[in-house]
Structure formats: structure tokens, C-alpha cells
N, C-alpha and C positions, 0 to 999 in steps of 0.2 A: 487575349489581349491586344489592345491595339496597337499597331505599328506606329512608328514614330518616324515622320518626314525629316528629311536634312535639315529644316529649319527650326526643329524642336517641337512642331506642332503635331496632334494626331493625325492619323491616315486611316479613315474608315473603309476603304476598298470598295465603297458602294460602286464605283465606276471602273473597277479594275478591268483591263482588257478592252475597255471601250476608247474609240477615238472621239474627240470632241473639238468641234471648231467654235471659236469665238470672234465674233465681228467686233472692231473697235476696241482694242484690250491693251491700248499703251497706256491709259491712265484709268483711273477711277472705277466704275462698276465693272468694266470689261477685264480691266486689270484682276480686281478680286474675283471674278467668276472664274478666269482662267487659272490662277493660281489654286483656288478652292477644288476645281475639278482635278488638277495634278495631284493635290493632297489627298483626293479621293481615289488615285488610281488610274485615272486616265491618262493617255498620251494626248498632249494638247496642241493643236494648231490654232493660231491667231492671227488676226490681220490688223493693220493700220493704215492710214492714208498718209500722214505728214510727219509725225512726230515718231521718227526713227530712234532717237535717245530713250523716248520713253517705252518703246517697243523692245528695245534692248534691256531696258531694266525690268521689264515683265518678264521677259525670257530668262533672265537670271533668277527672278523670284520663282518662275515655275520649275527650275532646275533645282532650286533649294527645297522646294516642297516636295521633289522626289519624281518629277515629271521629265518628259522629255518635251521640247519645245520646237514647234514649227512655225516660222515667222512669214508672214506675206504681207507686201503692200497691196491696198485694194481701195478702189474707188467705186462705191456701191452705184454711182450715176451711169456706170458703164456697164452694160449687160456683157460685154465680150470679154472683160476682167473677171467676172464671175463665173463665166466659161472656163476660162483659162485656169481660173484656181481650182473649180471641181475636177477638171482633167489632171491638173498636177497631184492633187491630194489622192485622187484615184489611183495614180501611177506610184507616188511614193508611199502612202500608207494604206493602200489597198480598199479603204471603205472610209465612211464618215457615219459613226453611230448618232452622233449627237450634234446637230447645228444650232448654234445660238446667235439669234441677229440681235446684238447689243448696240452696233454703230448707230449713232444720230447725229444730227447737225447740232453744233453749238450756237444758240441765239442769245446766251445769257451773260456770257463773260467776255473779257478782252475787246478788242474792235469789234467782234460780231454784235454785242449788244447795242451798237449804235447804226446797224444797218436800218434802211428804211423797212417799213413793216411789209411792202411787197418783196423786197429781197428776201427778208426772214422766211416769209410765205413759200417762196421759189425754194428756198433752201430746206426747210423741213419738208416740204412735200417730195421733192426730189430724192432727198438722203434718206429720211425716216420713212415715208410711206412707201414711194415707189422703190426704194432701195430694199426694203424689208419685202416686199412683193417679188421683185426679181430674185433675190436671194432665196426665197422660200421656193420658188418655183424651180432653181436650180438645185436646191438641197431634196426637192421630191423627186426629180428626174435621177438624180444620183442614188437615193436610197431605194427607188423602185427596181434600181438595176442589180442592187446587191441582197444577197440571203440576209433574212432577218429585218428588212426596213429600217427605221430608226426613228429618232425624236427630233421635233422641230420646236424651239422657245423662241418666242417673239415678244419684243418689248413693248408695253403700251404705258398708260400714267394713271394713276388711281382716280384722278378728277374726272375723267372722260363721261362717266355715268352721273355726274353730280354737278359738272360745271364750276367757272371760278372767272370772275371777271378780271380784266387786264388784256394788253394787246398781246403778250407773249402766251398767257393763258388760251386766249383765243385760236393762235396758231397751233399750238401743241394739241388742242382738243380735235382740229381738224387731221392732224397727221396721225396723232396716237389713237383717236377714236376709230380712224379708218383702219388701223393696224388691228384693233380689237376684232373689229366686224370680219375684216378679210381673214383672220387667225381661225375664227369659228367656221366660217364657211370651208376653210382648207382642211380643218380637222374631219369634216364629213366628208370632203372629196378625198383626202389621202388615207383614210381608215380601211381597212383596219390594220396595214402594215407600218402605218406611220401614225405617231401619236404628235398632235400639235398643241402646245399649250401657250399662255401668256403670264408674263409677269409684269404687275402694274406697279411701280415704285411710286412711293410720295417723296416726301422731302428727305433727300439723301444727301449727307454731308460730303459733297464734292466739291469743285472749284467754285461752282455757284453758291454755295454755303458760305465759302472763305470770303468771297467778294460781297455778300450781302452785309448791309447796315447791321449792328449789333441789336438794335431796337427790334428789327423785323425778324433776326434770329431768335430772339426771346418769344416773339409772339407766336412763331412756329411751335416752340417748345409747351407754351401754354395752351396752344389749341390741340395737342398731342396726346391722347389717354396715357400712353406709355411715357412721356415727359421727357422726350429726347427727339434730337434727329436721328434719322437712320443713318447707318454707315454701309459701304459698298459691301462689305462682308456679311449684312443682313439679307441683301439682295442674291449674293452668292449662295448662301444657305438654301434659299429657296429654288434655285438654278440646278443645284446638285441633286437635291430631292426630285425635281420634275426629270432630271436626267436620268436618274436610276431607275431600277427595276421596282423600287417601291411604289412609284407612281404608275406602274404597269396599266392601270385600269382607270387612268385619267386621261382624257382627251377634251378639247374644247373649253378647257377651264381656265379660270384666272385666279393667280395668287395676288393681291393687294399687299405689298410690303411697306407699310406706312404707319405702324404704330397706333392704327386706329382713327386715324383722322378721318379718313371716309371709311364707312363698314357696310 
């Protein structure tokens, strides 16, 4: 019989005994992944950059899901902060079994959508691409020094193999396409002790969906074979699977969580 988390949801124990780090978990997909990992039995550490209020809410939800939360501020653009994070996690938690690089730059909502395309380019390349590379290197160094290796999960985008017109899709294609290619090479380099896989979300109902015009939101639904926007929890389900021993023979692979928009 499945155990119950404090929030009333089932806890499947697939990550019991594992330490999971999620970057960028103060809201949205990162928050959903942190909570799902806690519900699956993991001890969860997560980072945020500016949204301390959101991070506190995530920590509360992780606790309600039955997990213990370790919260750390982090700016992926600074390699020294990643080094300090790894050292701190090693000291406080002993190891990191799963490192999930979810953090990414926002160029779609609030004031960021009004940045120039050059400023947007600098942001997504520095945070999404360079930040993922630096964080992955940090994770590999940490996991190679511990018994049993570990798992790295990076975030790409479902359209990188198909393309999409528009200023923002062009920018995301450059960054997220780079993450996908890098991750496949890293999977070969880090094997066999470390598995590296990729999640490529499609249209997910985060702040971007909430700010989009109603007609455009409906066009996404019409173009999606499963007839809806995805949820952060949909992405979190894929993350828990890839983090678990059920995916022990998967590396260098991509799971597109997109309702079938790209196949």
C-alpha cells in the first residue's frame, strides 16, 4: 500500500534515500520537481536566485510532501557560487545523487519581455547554456568523488529539433539546442558511473501561459494532440522517473513532455 505524504498525496518511494538538488525551484517547473521528488522519498536541496519569498513557499510545500528542504541562493553565472554550493552540499548532506539543472532565464514575462534581442541573447546564453554547462561540470566532479556516481538531468526544449519562427524561439533554440548537444556528449564522457538525460518541455502552463493572449493560448491547445497545455507536474513526473532506478539503463536520452506537439 502506498504511503501518504503530509499533503495527502501518494508517495511512491522511488527516490527514498536519495539526495536531489534542483536549481531554480522558487516557482513553476522547478518547484513542481522539488515537491515531486520529496513526495517520492528524496531529501531535496534547491536553489533560487532572487525570489526568496517563492523559495520559502517551495520549502513549505516540500515539507508538506514529506521531504526535508535545504535552500540555497545561487546565480549560475558565477562559477565560484557553484563550487561553494557543491562544497556545502557535500559537507551538510554527504553527497548528491541527482542534480537537476532546471534554472533558466526569463525573457518572456514581466519587464524581461521588453529587453532588446541582444540583451535577451546574452541572458539565455549566460544562464541557460553556460550555466547548465558549469553546473553539470560541478555535478560530475562531485559525483565522481562519491561512491555510486549519480544522475544529471538537464532541461532543453521540444522545438530544438524542429524549429520555430520568432525572436524568442530563435534565442531559445540557440541556448536549449546547445544544452541538448552538450548533454549527449556529457552522457558519453561521464558514463558509466553517471547518467545524463534531458527533459524537453513544450507548452507548459507557467507564468508565460498566464500572460499570453487568450487566442494564442487556445491555438496551442488546438495544435496539441492531447488537447491541453502541460502542467509543471507533468514535467516533474518525467524528472522523478529519470532520477529513479527505473531509468537505470537510460543515458543520453530525451523525454519530450509536450502533449505530442513535436513527435
